[in-house]
C-alpha positions as CSV (number, residue, x, y, z in Angstrom):
1,M,163.1,-110.0,-190.3
2,A,160.5,-107.9,-192.2
3,G,158.1,-106.2,-189.8
4,A,154.9,-107.6,-188.7
5,A,151.6,-107.1,-190.5
6,T,148.8,-105.0,-189.2
7,I,145.9,-107.4,-189.3
8,Q,142.5,-105.6,-189.1
9,K,139.7,-107.8,-188.2
10,T,136.6,-106.8,-189.1
11,G,132.9,-108.2,-187.9
12,T,129.4,-107.3,-186.4
13,L,129.2,-103.8,-184.7
14,K,128.2,-105.2,-181.3
15,S,128.0,-101.4,-179.6
16,N,124.6,-100.5,-179.9
17,P,124.4,-96.6,-182.1
18,G,120.9,-96.5,-181.3
19,N,117.6,-96.3,-183.8
20,F,117.0,-93.7,-186.0
21,F,113.8,-92.5,-187.3
22,E,114.1,-95.0,-190.4
23,D,114.2,-97.8,-187.9
24,F,110.5,-97.4,-186.5
25,K,107.5,-99.3,-187.7
26,P,104.3,-98.7,-186.4
27,G,103.3,-102.4,-184.7
28,D,106.9,-102.9,-183.9
29,T,107.2,-104.0,-179.9
30,L,110.7,-103.1,-178.6
31,V,112.0,-105.1,-175.1
32,H,114.1,-102.3,-173.2
33,A,117.0,-103.6,-171.2
34,T,118.4,-103.9,-167.9
35,P,115.4,-104.3,-165.2
36,Q,116.2,-102.2,-162.0
37,T,115.6,-102.7,-158.6
38,V,114.3,-100.2,-156.7
39,T,115.9,-99.6,-153.2
40,E,115.2,-97.0,-150.1
41,G,118.6,-95.4,-151.2
42,D,117.0,-94.4,-154.9
43,L,114.0,-92.9,-152.6
44,A,116.5,-90.9,-151.1
45,L,118.5,-89.7,-153.8
46,Y,115.6,-88.8,-155.6
47,R,114.4,-86.5,-153.0
48,A,118.0,-85.0,-152.7
49,L,118.1,-84.2,-156.1
50,N,114.7,-82.6,-156.8
51,G,113.6,-81.3,-152.7
52,S,110.0,-82.7,-152.6
53,R,108.3,-82.6,-149.6
54,F,105.3,-84.5,-150.3
55,A,104.5,-86.3,-146.8
56,Q,103.8,-89.2,-148.1
57,Y,106.7,-90.1,-150.2
58,S,109.0,-88.4,-147.2
59,C,107.3,-90.3,-144.2
60,A,106.5,-94.0,-144.0
61,E,104.7,-93.8,-141.3
62,F,102.3,-90.9,-142.8
63,A,102.4,-93.1,-146.1
64,R,100.7,-96.2,-144.3
65,S,98.3,-94.1,-142.4
66,V,96.9,-93.0,-145.5
67,G,96.1,-96.0,-147.0
68,L,99.7,-96.8,-148.9
69,P,101.6,-100.1,-148.2
70,G,104.8,-97.9,-146.9
71,L,107.3,-95.2,-148.2
72,G,107.8,-95.9,-152.0
73,A,108.6,-94.4,-155.2
74,D,107.2,-91.3,-156.3
75,P,104.9,-92.1,-159.2
76,L,107.3,-89.5,-161.2
77,H,110.2,-91.3,-159.9
78,A,108.7,-94.5,-161.5
79,F,107.7,-92.9,-164.7
80,H,111.9,-91.7,-165.0
81,I,113.0,-95.0,-164.0
82,V,110.9,-96.5,-167.1
83,F,111.1,-93.6,-169.1
84,G,114.9,-94.1,-168.7
85,K,114.7,-98.0,-169.7
86,S,113.6,-96.8,-173.0
87,V,115.9,-94.3,-174.0
88,P,118.5,-96.5,-175.6
89,D,116.0,-98.1,-177.9
90,I,113.8,-94.9,-178.7
91,S,115.9,-91.7,-178.0
92,L,119.7,-92.1,-178.1
93,N,119.5,-90.3,-181.2
94,A,117.2,-87.8,-180.5
95,V,116.6,-84.3,-181.1
96,A,114.2,-83.3,-178.4
97,N,111.6,-85.1,-176.9
98,L,108.5,-83.3,-177.3
99,G,105.4,-84.4,-175.4
100,Y,103.1,-87.1,-173.2
101,A,100.0,-88.3,-173.5
102,D,97.4,-90.8,-171.7
103,G,99.5,-91.8,-168.9
104,R,98.5,-93.9,-165.9
105,F,99.8,-94.7,-162.8
106,L,98.4,-97.9,-161.8
107,R,100.1,-99.5,-158.6
108,P,102.7,-98.6,-155.8
109,V,106.5,-99.2,-156.6
110,M,108.2,-99.9,-153.0
111,P,111.5,-100.6,-152.2
112,G,112.9,-103.9,-153.3
113,D,110.1,-104.5,-157.1
114,T,112.0,-104.6,-160.2
115,L,111.2,-102.6,-163.1
116,R,111.0,-103.4,-166.8
117,A,109.9,-102.1,-169.9
118,T,108.1,-102.4,-173.0
119,S,107.4,-100.1,-176.0
120,E,105.0,-100.1,-179.2
121,V,105.7,-97.9,-181.9
122,I,102.3,-96.2,-182.6
123,G,103.4,-93.5,-185.4
124,V,105.7,-92.0,-187.5
125,K,106.0,-89.0,-189.5
126,E,109.0,-87.6,-191.0
127,N,109.8,-83.9,-190.5
128,S,109.3,-81.4,-193.8
129,N,113.3,-80.6,-193.4
130,G,113.8,-84.1,-194.2
131,K,116.6,-84.8,-191.6
132,T,114.5,-85.9,-188.7
133,G,111.0,-87.4,-187.7
134,V,108.8,-87.7,-184.7
135,V,108.1,-91.3,-183.4
136,W,104.9,-92.1,-181.1
137,V,105.5,-94.7,-178.5
138,R,103.1,-96.3,-176.0
139,T,105.5,-97.4,-172.9
140,N,104.7,-100.0,-170.2
141,G,106.4,-100.4,-166.9
142,R,106.0,-104.0,-165.0
143,N,106.8,-105.4,-161.8
144,Q,108.8,-108.5,-161.2
145,Y,105.5,-110.1,-160.9
146,G,104.1,-109.1,-164.4
147,E,101.4,-106.6,-163.0
148,D,101.3,-103.6,-165.5
149,V,102.7,-100.3,-162.7
150,L,102.2,-97.4,-165.1
151,N,102.2,-96.5,-168.8
152,Y,102.2,-93.6,-171.1
153,V,102.6,-92.2,-174.5
154,R,105.4,-89.5,-175.3
155,W,106.6,-88.8,-178.9
156,V,110.0,-87.6,-180.0
157,M,112.1,-86.2,-182.3
158,V,114.8,-88.1,-183.6
159,N,117.4,-87.7,-186.2
160,K,117.5,-89.8,-189.6
161,R,120.4,-91.9,-190.5
162,D,120.4,-90.9,-194.4
163,E,118.9,-87.8,-195.5
164,A,118.1,-89.4,-198.5
165,S,115.8,-92.2,-197.3
166,P,112.4,-92.1,-198.4
167,A,109.8,-90.7,-196.0
168,P,107.5,-93.4,-194.7
169,K,103.8,-93.2,-195.0
170,P,103.0,-90.8,-192.1
171,V,100.9,-92.5,-189.5
172,V,99.9,-90.1,-186.3
173,P,98.0,-91.4,-183.6
174,D,94.4,-90.5,-182.2
175,L,95.3,-89.4,-178.4
176,P,92.5,-88.7,-175.9
177,A,92.9,-84.7,-174.5
178,T,92.9,-86.0,-171.2
179,V,92.4,-89.5,-168.8
180,D,88.7,-89.8,-168.2
181,A,88.2,-89.3,-164.5
182,K,85.9,-92.6,-163.7
183,D,89.5,-94.6,-165.4
184,L,91.2,-93.0,-162.6
185,S,92.7,-95.7,-160.4
186,G,95.6,-96.3,-157.8
187,F,94.6,-93.9,-155.2
188,P,94.9,-94.7,-151.2
189,Q,91.6,-93.6,-149.6
190,M,93.2,-91.2,-147.5
191,K,91.2,-92.6,-144.5
192,R,93.3,-90.5,-142.3
193,W,95.0,-87.2,-143.0
194,N,97.2,-85.1,-140.7
195,I,97.5,-81.5,-141.7
196,A,100.2,-80.7,-139.6
197,E,102.5,-83.1,-141.0
198,S,101.2,-82.5,-144.3
199,G,102.0,-79.1,-144.8
200,S,98.4,-77.7,-145.3
201,R,94.8,-77.6,-144.3
202,H,93.9,-77.1,-148.1
203,M,91.4,-80.2,-149.1
204,Y,89.8,-80.8,-152.3
205,E,86.8,-78.5,-151.4
206,D,89.3,-75.5,-151.1
207,Y,90.3,-75.5,-154.6
208,E,87.9,-73.9,-157.5
209,I,88.3,-74.7,-161.0
210,G,90.0,-71.7,-163.1
211,E,92.0,-71.3,-159.6
212,K,95.6,-69.9,-160.3
213,I,98.7,-70.9,-157.9
214,N,101.9,-69.1,-157.2
215,H,104.5,-71.6,-156.1
216,S,106.7,-68.9,-155.1
217,D,110.0,-70.8,-154.6
218,G,112.4,-71.0,-157.3
219,M,115.3,-73.6,-157.7
220,T,118.6,-73.1,-159.4
221,V,119.8,-76.2,-161.6
222,Q,123.7,-77.5,-161.9
223,E,125.4,-79.5,-164.2
224,A,126.0,-82.1,-161.3
225,E,123.0,-82.5,-160.1
226,H,121.5,-82.7,-163.3
227,Q,124.0,-85.6,-164.4
228,I,123.5,-87.4,-161.3
229,A,119.5,-87.9,-161.8
230,T,119.8,-88.8,-165.4
231,R,122.4,-91.5,-164.6
232,L,119.9,-92.6,-161.5
233,Y,117.6,-93.2,-163.8
234,Q,120.0,-94.9,-166.4
235,N,118.9,-92.5,-169.4
236,T,121.8,-92.4,-171.7
237,A,120.5,-89.8,-174.3
238,K,123.5,-88.0,-176.0
239,V,121.7,-84.8,-175.5
240,H,122.4,-85.0,-172.0
241,F,125.5,-86.6,-171.3
242,D,128.2,-86.0,-174.3
243,F,129.3,-82.4,-173.9
244,H,131.8,-82.7,-176.6
245,G,129.3,-84.3,-178.9
246,Q,126.8,-81.3,-178.1
247,K,129.5,-78.4,-179.0
248,E,128.1,-78.9,-182.6
249,S,124.6,-79.1,-181.6
250,R,122.1,-76.2,-182.1
251,F,122.5,-74.9,-178.7
252,G,126.2,-76.0,-178.6
253,K,126.1,-77.4,-175.0
254,R,124.1,-80.4,-173.0
255,L,120.3,-80.1,-172.6
256,I,119.5,-80.4,-169.0
257,Y,116.8,-84.0,-169.1
258,G,113.1,-82.8,-169.3
259,G,112.3,-85.0,-166.0
260,V,114.5,-83.2,-164.1
261,V,112.3,-79.7,-164.9
262,I,108.9,-81.8,-164.5
263,S,110.2,-83.3,-161.0
264,I,111.3,-79.9,-159.9
265,A,108.5,-78.0,-160.9
266,R,106.2,-80.6,-159.1
267,S,108.4,-80.6,-155.9
268,L,108.0,-76.8,-155.9
269,S,104.0,-77.1,-156.0
270,F,104.2,-78.6,-152.7
271,N,103.7,-74.7,-152.0
272,G,100.2,-74.2,-152.2
273,L,99.4,-78.0,-153.1
274,A,101.0,-80.0,-150.5
275,N,97.9,-82.3,-149.8
276,A,98.1,-83.3,-153.7
277,G,101.3,-85.0,-154.2
278,Q,99.9,-88.5,-155.3
279,M,100.0,-88.1,-159.3
280,L,97.5,-90.5,-160.7
281,A,97.5,-90.1,-164.4
282,I,99.3,-87.4,-167.0
283,N,97.1,-85.9,-169.8
284,A,99.2,-84.0,-171.6
285,G,103.0,-82.7,-171.1
286,S,105.0,-80.6,-173.5
287,H,108.7,-79.5,-173.3
288,V,108.3,-76.1,-174.4
289,S,111.9,-74.3,-174.3
290,P,115.4,-76.5,-173.2
291,L,117.0,-75.7,-170.0
292,F,120.7,-75.4,-169.0
293,A,122.8,-75.3,-166.0
294,W,122.8,-72.3,-163.7
295,D,118.8,-71.6,-164.9
296,T,116.6,-71.1,-162.3
297,I,112.8,-72.9,-162.6
298,Y,109.9,-71.3,-160.9
299,A,106.5,-72.9,-161.3
300,W,102.3,-72.2,-161.2
301,S,99.6,-74.1,-161.0
302,E,96.3,-74.0,-162.3
303,V,93.1,-76.1,-161.1
304,L,91.4,-77.4,-164.8
305,D,89.0,-79.6,-163.3
306,K,88.0,-81.7,-160.1
307,A,86.3,-85.4,-159.9
308,E,85.0,-87.2,-156.6
309,L,86.7,-90.4,-156.5
310,S,85.3,-91.8,-153.3
311,E,84.1,-90.8,-150.1
312,T,87.5,-89.6,-148.4
313,C,89.4,-88.6,-151.9
314,G,89.3,-86.5,-154.6
315,A,91.2,-85.8,-157.6
316,L,92.6,-82.2,-159.0
317,R,93.3,-82.2,-162.7
318,L,96.0,-79.7,-162.9
319,R,98.1,-77.8,-165.4
320,L,101.6,-77.2,-164.1
321,V,103.7,-74.5,-165.6
322,A,107.5,-74.5,-165.2
323,V,109.0,-71.1,-166.3
324,K,112.8,-69.8,-166.1
325,D,114.4,-66.9,-164.6
326,Q,111.2,-64.9,-163.9
327,P,108.4,-64.5,-160.9
328,P,106.3,-67.5,-161.7
329,G,103.3,-65.0,-160.4
330,D,103.2,-63.5,-163.5
331,F,101.7,-66.3,-164.6
332,A,103.3,-66.8,-167.9
333,Y,102.0,-69.3,-170.2
334,K,100.5,-68.5,-174.1
335,N,100.4,-65.2,-176.0
336,A,97.5,-64.1,-177.4
337,D,98.3,-66.0,-180.9
338,G,98.9,-69.3,-179.0
339,K,102.5,-69.4,-178.8
340,Y,103.9,-70.1,-175.6
341,A,105.4,-66.7,-173.6
342,D,109.3,-66.7,-173.9
343,G,110.7,-68.2,-170.9
344,V,108.1,-71.3,-170.2
345,L,109.2,-74.7,-169.8
346,L,106.8,-77.1,-169.5
347,D,103.1,-77.5,-169.9
348,F,101.9,-80.5,-167.8
349,D,98.7,-81.8,-167.5
350,Y,97.7,-84.0,-164.8
351,W,95.5,-85.6,-162.3
352,A,96.6,-85.6,-158.3
353,A,94.6,-87.3,-155.6
354,I,93.6,-85.1,-152.7
355,P,91.7,-85.8,-149.5
356,R,88.3,-85.0,-148.8
357,V,87.1,-82.8,-146.1
358,R,85.9,-85.3,-143.3
Protein backbone atom coordinates (compact mmCIF):
# COMPACT_ATOMS: atom_id res chain seq x y z
CA MET A 1 0.00 0.00 0.00
CA ALA A 2 1.38 3.37 -0.97
CA GLY A 3 2.15 5.84 1.76
CA ALA A 4 -0.65 8.19 2.67
CA ALA A 5 -0.44 11.53 0.95
CA THR A 6 -0.07 14.64 3.05
CA ILE A 7 -3.13 16.81 2.69
CA GLN A 8 -2.65 20.51 3.21
CA LYS A 9 -5.71 22.56 4.00
CA THR A 10 -5.82 26.24 3.34
CA GLY A 11 -8.25 28.79 4.64
CA THR A 12 -8.60 32.23 6.09
CA LEU A 13 -6.09 33.33 8.68
CA LYS A 14 -7.64 32.84 12.11
CA SER A 15 -4.95 34.46 14.24
CA ASN A 16 -4.63 38.23 14.45
CA PRO A 17 -1.43 39.57 12.84
CA GLY A 18 -2.30 43.10 13.95
CA ASN A 19 -2.85 46.16 11.80
CA PHE A 20 -0.04 47.72 9.79
CA PHE A 21 0.25 51.37 8.81
CA GLU A 22 -1.62 50.82 5.53
CA ASP A 23 -4.67 49.51 7.42
CA PHE A 24 -5.44 52.76 9.26
CA LYS A 25 -7.85 55.25 7.67
CA PRO A 26 -8.91 58.53 9.32
CA GLY A 27 -12.50 58.25 10.49
CA ASP A 28 -12.36 54.50 11.16
CA THR A 29 -13.66 53.31 14.55
CA LEU A 30 -12.07 50.29 16.18
CA VAL A 31 -13.97 48.31 18.83
CA HIS A 32 -11.39 46.64 21.06
CA ALA A 33 -11.83 43.11 22.35
CA THR A 34 -11.83 41.64 25.85
CA PRO A 35 -13.62 43.85 28.36
CA GLN A 36 -11.86 43.73 31.72
CA THR A 37 -13.50 43.69 35.14
CA VAL A 38 -11.43 45.45 37.80
CA THR A 39 -10.97 43.54 41.06
CA GLU A 40 -9.50 44.33 44.45
CA GLY A 41 -6.66 41.97 43.51
CA ASP A 42 -5.85 44.16 40.52
CA LEU A 43 -5.55 47.20 42.78
CA ALA A 44 -3.18 45.43 45.16
CA LEU A 45 -1.04 44.10 42.32
CA TYR A 46 -0.82 47.56 40.74
CA ARG A 47 0.54 48.98 44.01
CA ALA A 48 2.94 46.05 44.34
CA LEU A 49 4.38 46.71 40.89
CA ASN A 50 5.01 50.45 41.21
CA GLY A 51 5.07 51.20 44.94
CA SER A 52 2.39 53.90 44.93
CA ARG A 53 1.73 55.39 48.38
CA PHE A 54 -0.95 58.00 47.64
CA ALA A 55 -3.40 57.75 50.54
CA GLN A 56 -6.66 57.81 48.55
CA TYR A 57 -5.46 54.78 46.53
CA SER A 58 -4.10 52.90 49.54
CA CYS A 59 -6.81 53.31 52.20
CA ALA A 60 -10.56 52.89 51.68
CA GLU A 61 -11.41 54.93 54.78
CA PHE A 62 -9.21 57.82 53.64
CA ALA A 63 -10.72 57.66 50.14
CA ARG A 64 -14.27 57.91 51.49
CA SER A 65 -13.30 60.73 53.85
CA VAL A 66 -12.15 62.92 50.94
CA GLY A 67 -15.23 62.33 48.80
CA LEU A 68 -14.40 59.25 46.73
CA PRO A 69 -16.77 56.23 46.67
CA GLY A 70 -14.15 54.05 48.33
CA LEU A 71 -10.86 52.40 47.42
CA GLY A 72 -10.78 52.48 43.64
CA ALA A 73 -8.30 52.20 40.79
CA ASP A 74 -5.63 54.87 40.48
CA PRO A 75 -6.52 56.88 37.33
CA LEU A 76 -3.27 55.72 35.73
CA HIS A 77 -4.24 52.09 36.44
CA ALA A 78 -7.53 52.64 34.59
CA PHE A 79 -5.59 54.36 31.79
CA HIS A 80 -3.29 51.34 31.40
CA ILE A 81 -6.23 48.93 31.24
CA VAL A 82 -7.96 50.94 28.50
CA PHE A 83 -4.63 51.39 26.71
CA GLY A 84 -4.03 47.62 26.84
CA LYS A 85 -7.38 46.94 25.19
CA SER A 86 -6.27 49.02 22.19
CA VAL A 87 -2.86 47.40 21.64
CA PRO A 88 -3.90 44.41 19.46
CA ASP A 89 -5.66 46.74 17.02
CA ILE A 90 -3.34 49.75 17.10
CA SER A 91 0.18 49.00 18.25
CA LEU A 92 0.78 45.26 17.86
CA ASN A 93 3.18 46.10 15.02
CA ALA A 94 4.45 49.31 16.56
CA VAL A 95 8.03 50.49 16.61
CA ALA A 96 7.29 52.81 19.52
CA ASN A 97 4.47 54.62 21.28
CA LEU A 98 5.34 58.28 20.83
CA GLY A 99 3.07 60.51 22.85
CA TYR A 100 -0.23 61.51 24.47
CA ALA A 101 -2.47 64.57 24.55
CA ASP A 102 -5.93 65.83 25.47
CA GLY A 103 -6.60 63.14 28.09
CA ARG A 104 -9.38 63.38 30.68
CA PHE A 105 -10.24 61.24 33.70
CA LEU A 106 -13.99 61.62 34.07
CA ARG A 107 -15.16 59.34 36.90
CA PRO A 108 -13.80 56.87 39.46
CA VAL A 109 -13.22 53.21 38.56
CA MET A 110 -14.18 50.88 41.39
CA PRO A 111 -13.72 47.14 41.97
CA GLY A 112 -16.49 45.38 40.08
CA ASP A 113 -16.52 47.91 37.25
CA THR A 114 -15.93 46.55 33.74
CA LEU A 115 -13.96 48.64 31.27
CA ARG A 116 -14.44 48.57 27.51
CA ALA A 117 -12.55 50.57 24.90
CA THR A 118 -12.99 51.96 21.40
CA SER A 119 -10.67 54.10 19.29
CA GLU A 120 -11.18 56.48 16.39
CA VAL A 121 -8.37 56.99 13.87
CA ILE A 122 -7.86 60.77 13.65
CA GLY A 123 -4.56 61.03 11.74
CA VAL A 124 -1.95 59.24 9.62
CA LYS A 125 1.40 60.34 8.21
CA GLU A 126 4.03 58.16 6.53
CA ASN A 127 7.63 58.66 7.65
CA SER A 128 10.30 59.70 5.18
CA ASN A 129 11.98 56.27 5.33
CA GLY A 130 8.94 54.68 3.69
CA LYS A 131 9.09 51.81 6.16
CA THR A 132 6.91 53.18 8.95
CA GLY A 133 4.23 55.75 9.61
CA VAL A 134 2.63 57.58 12.50
CA VAL A 135 -0.99 56.89 13.44
CA TRP A 136 -3.05 59.14 15.76
CA VAL A 137 -6.06 57.70 17.61
CA ARG A 138 -8.53 58.96 20.20
CA THR A 139 -9.31 56.15 22.62
CA ASN A 140 -12.33 56.12 24.91
CA GLY A 141 -12.92 53.91 27.95
CA ARG A 142 -16.44 53.21 29.26
CA ASN A 143 -17.79 51.30 32.22
CA GLN A 144 -20.56 48.67 32.30
CA TYR A 145 -23.21 51.40 32.34
CA GLY A 146 -21.94 52.94 29.13
CA GLU A 147 -20.56 55.94 31.03
CA ASP A 148 -17.35 57.53 29.79
CA VAL A 149 -14.56 56.89 32.30
CA LEU A 150 -11.60 58.37 30.45
CA ASN A 151 -10.44 59.37 26.98
CA TYR A 152 -7.17 60.48 25.45
CA VAL A 153 -5.25 60.87 22.19
CA ARG A 154 -2.07 58.95 21.50
CA TRP A 155 0.18 58.57 18.48
CA VAL A 156 2.28 55.58 17.61
CA MET A 157 4.88 54.69 14.99
CA VAL A 158 3.71 51.57 13.14
CA ASN A 159 5.53 49.35 10.64
CA LYS A 160 4.27 49.17 7.06
CA ARG A 161 3.28 45.78 5.71
CA ASP A 162 4.78 46.60 2.31
CA GLU A 163 7.37 49.34 1.82
CA ALA A 164 6.17 49.73 -1.77
CA SER A 165 2.68 50.76 -0.65
CA PRO A 166 1.91 54.34 -1.70
CA ALA A 167 1.94 56.96 1.01
CA PRO A 168 -1.52 58.12 2.10
CA LYS A 169 -2.51 61.76 2.17
CA PRO A 170 -1.11 63.10 5.47
CA VAL A 171 -3.72 63.95 8.09
CA VAL A 172 -2.24 65.46 11.27
CA PRO A 173 -4.76 66.35 13.97
CA ASP A 174 -4.77 69.76 15.60
CA LEU A 175 -4.45 68.98 19.30
CA PRO A 176 -4.73 71.43 22.21
CA ALA A 177 -1.53 72.22 24.08
CA THR A 178 -3.33 71.67 27.39
CA VAL A 179 -6.67 70.66 28.81
CA ASP A 180 -8.27 73.91 29.94
CA ALA A 181 -8.61 74.08 33.71
CA LYS A 182 -12.29 75.00 33.38
CA ASP A 183 -12.88 71.62 31.70
CA LEU A 184 -11.42 69.59 34.56
CA SER A 185 -13.91 67.24 36.19
CA GLY A 186 -14.06 64.14 38.33
CA PHE A 187 -12.35 65.71 41.33
CA PRO A 188 -13.52 65.04 44.92
CA GLN A 189 -14.37 68.00 47.15
CA MET A 190 -11.58 67.08 49.60
CA LYS A 191 -13.57 68.53 52.51
CA ARG A 192 -11.63 66.42 54.97
CA TRP A 193 -7.91 65.83 54.57
CA ASN A 194 -5.78 64.14 57.23
CA ILE A 195 -2.20 65.32 56.60
CA ALA A 196 -0.79 62.80 59.08
CA GLU A 197 -2.25 59.98 56.99
CA SER A 198 -1.58 61.56 53.60
CA GLY A 199 2.11 62.03 54.36
CA SER A 200 2.47 65.77 53.71
CA ARG A 201 1.36 69.11 55.10
CA HIS A 202 1.87 70.89 51.75
CA MET A 203 -1.37 72.08 50.16
CA TYR A 204 -2.33 73.96 47.00
CA GLU A 205 -1.18 77.29 48.39
CA ASP A 206 2.30 75.97 49.21
CA TYR A 207 3.30 75.38 45.58
CA GLU A 208 4.57 78.13 43.29
CA ILE A 209 4.51 78.23 39.49
CA GLY A 210 8.04 77.52 38.26
CA GLU A 211 8.99 75.53 41.36
CA LYS A 212 10.98 72.33 40.74
CA ILE A 213 10.73 69.35 43.07
CA ASN A 214 13.40 66.67 43.40
CA HIS A 215 11.61 63.41 44.23
CA SER A 216 14.91 61.94 45.47
CA ASP A 217 14.06 58.23 45.43
CA GLY A 218 14.89 55.75 42.68
CA MET A 219 13.45 52.43 41.54
CA THR A 220 15.27 49.79 39.48
CA VAL A 221 13.11 47.94 36.95
CA GLN A 222 13.59 44.22 36.38
CA GLU A 223 12.29 41.88 33.69
CA ALA A 224 9.87 39.91 35.86
CA GLU A 225 7.94 42.85 37.28
CA HIS A 226 7.76 44.53 33.88
CA GLN A 227 6.28 41.38 32.35
CA ILE A 228 3.71 41.05 35.14
CA ALA A 229 2.68 44.70 34.75
CA THR A 230 2.25 44.39 31.00
CA ARG A 231 0.18 41.22 31.39
CA LEU A 232 -1.94 42.84 34.08
CA TYR A 233 -3.07 45.38 31.48
CA GLN A 234 -3.30 42.69 28.74
CA ASN A 235 -0.91 44.72 26.60
CA THR A 236 0.30 42.33 23.90
CA ALA A 237 2.78 44.57 22.04
CA LYS A 238 5.56 42.44 20.59
CA VAL A 239 8.32 44.84 21.60
CA HIS A 240 7.55 44.11 25.27
CA PHE A 241 6.98 40.35 25.18
CA ASP A 242 8.85 38.59 22.39
CA PHE A 243 12.48 38.26 23.51
CA HIS A 244 13.36 36.00 20.57
CA GLY A 245 11.72 38.28 18.02
CA GLN A 246 13.39 41.39 19.43
CA LYS A 247 16.91 39.97 18.96
CA GLU A 248 16.82 41.37 15.43
CA SER A 249 15.38 44.74 16.48
CA ARG A 250 17.25 48.03 16.74
CA PHE A 251 18.06 47.44 20.42
CA GLY A 252 18.37 43.65 20.29
CA LYS A 253 16.15 43.15 23.34
CA ARG A 254 12.73 43.87 24.78
CA LEU A 255 11.65 47.37 25.71
CA ILE A 256 10.06 48.14 29.06
CA TYR A 257 6.47 49.27 28.50
CA GLY A 258 6.24 53.06 28.67
CA GLY A 259 3.31 52.82 31.04
CA VAL A 260 5.62 51.23 33.60
CA VAL A 261 7.82 54.34 33.38
CA ILE A 262 4.82 56.66 33.86
CA SER A 263 3.46 54.75 36.86
CA ILE A 264 6.80 54.39 38.62
CA ALA A 265 7.71 58.04 38.05
CA ARG A 266 4.28 59.05 39.32
CA SER A 267 4.74 56.84 42.40
CA LEU A 268 8.13 58.41 43.05
CA SER A 269 6.48 61.85 42.93
CA PHE A 270 4.77 61.02 46.24
CA ASN A 271 7.95 62.32 47.86
CA GLY A 272 7.19 66.01 47.38
CA LEU A 273 3.63 65.80 46.03
CA ALA A 274 1.93 63.39 48.44
CA ASN A 275 -1.32 65.38 48.48
CA ALA A 276 -1.55 65.58 44.66
CA GLY A 277 -2.42 61.95 44.06
CA GLN A 278 -5.63 62.55 42.09
CA MET A 279 -4.78 62.81 38.38
CA LEU A 280 -7.43 64.76 36.45
CA ALA A 281 -6.07 65.18 32.92
CA ILE A 282 -3.14 64.47 30.61
CA ASN A 283 -2.04 67.57 28.70
CA ALA A 284 0.88 66.02 26.82
CA GLY A 285 3.35 63.21 27.15
CA SER A 286 6.38 61.91 25.29
CA HIS A 287 8.42 58.75 25.69
CA VAL A 288 11.80 60.32 25.03
CA SER A 289 14.09 57.29 25.16
CA PRO A 290 13.81 53.56 25.88
CA LEU A 291 14.08 51.81 29.22
CA PHE A 292 15.53 48.33 29.72
CA ALA A 293 15.71 45.86 32.57
CA TRP A 294 18.13 46.89 35.36
CA ASP A 295 17.84 50.60 34.53
CA THR A 296 16.94 52.78 37.54
CA ILE A 297 14.18 55.38 37.27
CA TYR A 298 14.36 58.71 39.10
CA ALA A 299 11.96 61.64 38.75
CA TRP A 300 11.49 65.35 39.28
CA SER A 301 8.53 67.68 38.76
CA GLU A 302 7.95 71.31 37.82
CA VAL A 303 4.82 73.30 38.67
CA LEU A 304 3.63 74.77 35.36
CA ASP A 305 0.32 76.29 36.42
CA LYS A 306 -2.33 76.38 39.14
CA ALA A 307 -6.13 76.61 39.17
CA GLU A 308 -8.76 76.90 41.89
CA LEU A 309 -11.50 74.34 41.31
CA SER A 310 -13.63 74.80 44.43
CA GLU A 311 -13.39 76.19 47.94
CA THR A 312 -11.69 73.00 49.10
CA CYS A 313 -9.88 71.74 45.99
CA GLY A 314 -7.30 73.16 43.62
CA ALA A 315 -5.34 71.76 40.69
CA LEU A 316 -1.64 71.81 39.89
CA ARG A 317 -0.42 71.52 36.32
CA LEU A 318 2.76 69.48 36.65
CA ARG A 319 5.58 68.46 34.36
CA LEU A 320 6.81 65.04 35.48
CA VAL A 321 10.24 64.16 34.08
CA ALA A 322 11.67 60.66 34.49
CA VAL A 323 15.40 60.07 34.05
CA LYS A 324 17.48 56.94 34.30
CA ASP A 325 20.69 56.24 36.15
CA GLN A 326 21.37 59.86 37.16
CA PRO A 327 20.53 62.17 40.09
CA PRO A 328 17.05 63.72 39.71
CA GLY A 329 18.30 66.83 41.50
CA ASP A 330 20.26 67.75 38.38
CA PHE A 331 16.84 68.42 36.79
CA ALA A 332 17.97 67.05 33.40
CA TYR A 333 15.48 68.09 30.72
CA LYS A 334 16.41 69.83 27.46
CA ASN A 335 19.66 71.25 26.15
CA ALA A 336 20.16 74.78 24.83
CA ASP A 337 19.24 73.59 21.32
CA GLY A 338 15.89 72.24 22.54
CA LYS A 339 16.85 68.57 22.40
CA TYR A 340 16.24 66.29 25.34
CA ALA A 341 19.26 65.68 27.53
CA ASP A 342 20.84 62.23 27.72
CA GLY A 343 19.04 59.91 30.08
CA VAL A 344 15.64 61.60 29.95
CA LEU A 345 12.97 58.89 29.66
CA LEU A 346 9.66 60.67 29.98
CA ASP A 347 8.21 64.16 29.64
CA PHE A 348 4.68 64.04 31.07
CA ASP A 349 2.43 67.09 31.52
CA TYR A 350 -0.73 66.59 33.59
CA TRP A 351 -3.24 68.17 35.98
CA ALA A 352 -3.64 66.82 39.52
CA ALA A 353 -6.16 67.72 42.22
CA ILE A 354 -4.82 68.87 45.58
CA PRO A 355 -6.60 70.11 48.73
CA ARG A 356 -6.65 73.81 49.55
CA VAL A 357 -5.83 75.23 52.96
CA ARG A 358 -9.00 75.30 55.08
